[in-house]
N, C-alpha and C positions, 0 to 999 in steps of 0.2 A: 504493500500500500504506500509506504514512504517513497519507494522508488518511482511509483506511478506519479505521485505528486511532483517529485523533482522533475520527472520527464515532462509533465505538463508545463511547469514553469520554464524549463529550457526551451520547449517548443514555442511557448508564447514569446520568449525573448527572440527566438529565431524569426518569427513572423514580424515582430516589431522591427528588427534589423532589416528584413526584406523590404518592408514598407519604407523605412528611412532611406534605404538604397535606391528604391524606385523614385522617391521624391528628389534625391540628390542627383541621380543620373538624368532624370527628366529635366531638372533645372539646368544642368550643364548642357544638355542637348539644345534646349531653348536658347541658352547663351551662345552656343556655337553657331546656330543658324542666324541669330541676330548679328553676330560678327560677320558672317558671310554676306549678309544683306547690306550691312553698313560699309564693309571693306572687302568687296569682291576680289580685289587684286591681291589681298593678303592671304597667306597660307595658314594664318594663325587659327582659323576656325577648324582646321583639320585635326586638332588635338582630340576631337570627339571620337575619332576612330580608336585611339588608345584608351580613352575613357570607357568606351563600350566593351573593349577587350577586357579591361579590368572588371567591368560590371559582370560579364559572363563568368569570369573566374570567381568573383564574389558569390554569385548565385550557385555555382557548382560547389563551393565550400559550404554554403548554407544548406544545400541539399544533402551533402555528406554529414553535416552536423545533425540534421534532422534524423538521419538514419541512426546516428549514435544515440540520440534522445530516445528513439523507438526501442533500441536495445536496452537502454537504461530502464525504460518503463516495463520491459519484460523481465527485469531483475537479471539481466545478462550483460552487465557493464564490462566485464572482463572477457570479451569474446574476440574471435578472429575477425568478425565483421567490423567491430569498432577499431581494432588495430589497422585493418585495411582502410577504413574510412579516414582515419587520421593520416595514413600514408598518402592517400589520394589528395587530401587537403595540402599536404606538404608538396606534392607534385604541382598543385595549382600555384603554390608560392614560387616554385622554380619558374613556372610559366610566366608569372607576374614579373619576376626579376628580369627575365629575358625580354618581356614586352617593354619594360621601363628602359632597358638598354637600347632597344629599338627607338624609343621615344627620344633618348639623348641623341642618337644618330640623326633622327628626323629633325630635331631642333637645330643641329649643326648644319645639315643640308639646306634647310629653309632659311637659315640666317636668324633664327629666333633664339639662339642659345645664349640668353642672358644669364649672368651668374645666379640670380635668384631662382630662375626656372630650373636650371640644371641642379641646383642645390635641393630644390623641392623634389625632383625626380630621384636624386641620390638618397634622400631621406626615405622616400617610399621604398626604394630598393633595400635599404637597411631594415625597415619595418617588415618587409616581406621575408628577408633572411631570418629575422628573429622569429617570425611566425613559422617558417620552415623548421627551425630548430625545435620549437615548442611542439609542433605536430609530430615530428619524427621521434622526439623523446617520449611523448605520450603514446605513440604507436608502439614503440619498443617496450615501454613499461606495461602497457595493456597486454601485449603479446606474452611478456614474461609472466604476468599474473595468470593469464589463461593457461600457459604451460604448467605452472605450479598447480593450478586448480585441476587440470587434467591428470597430472601425476598423483595428486592426492585422491582423486576419484578412483584411479586405478588401484591405489594402495588399499582402499576400503573394500 
């Protein structure tokens, strides 16, 4: 029962994050098209492609986290499914780091590589790397706990 309640709270948080992301990404899309309309000769509005790349990765991560919440609700926190889900979230972080590296190249090619913009991208890359480490650590810890649980079940 306690696990089910935790699962519901975590799923509620996941829904709220999904809605917040939708609002943020929609606002950025509106801003990009406003830039394109006001300055058609500028490539600055094209940032939206990288933004939606990030959006897709964020929603993939939220989907994986939803799966983790479901396993928690089944009182199956230490499962291979959860270890795999956290690993997939880590792979999404690698994809984000790669996408942000592409953004830095794009900034350079388009002549938009101002120090503040590049710094913002580097900070996002660092945050993604931290998320990667967190996900991989959780994946391995969950997998270890699962292995120990399996070993103990075999002993009994």
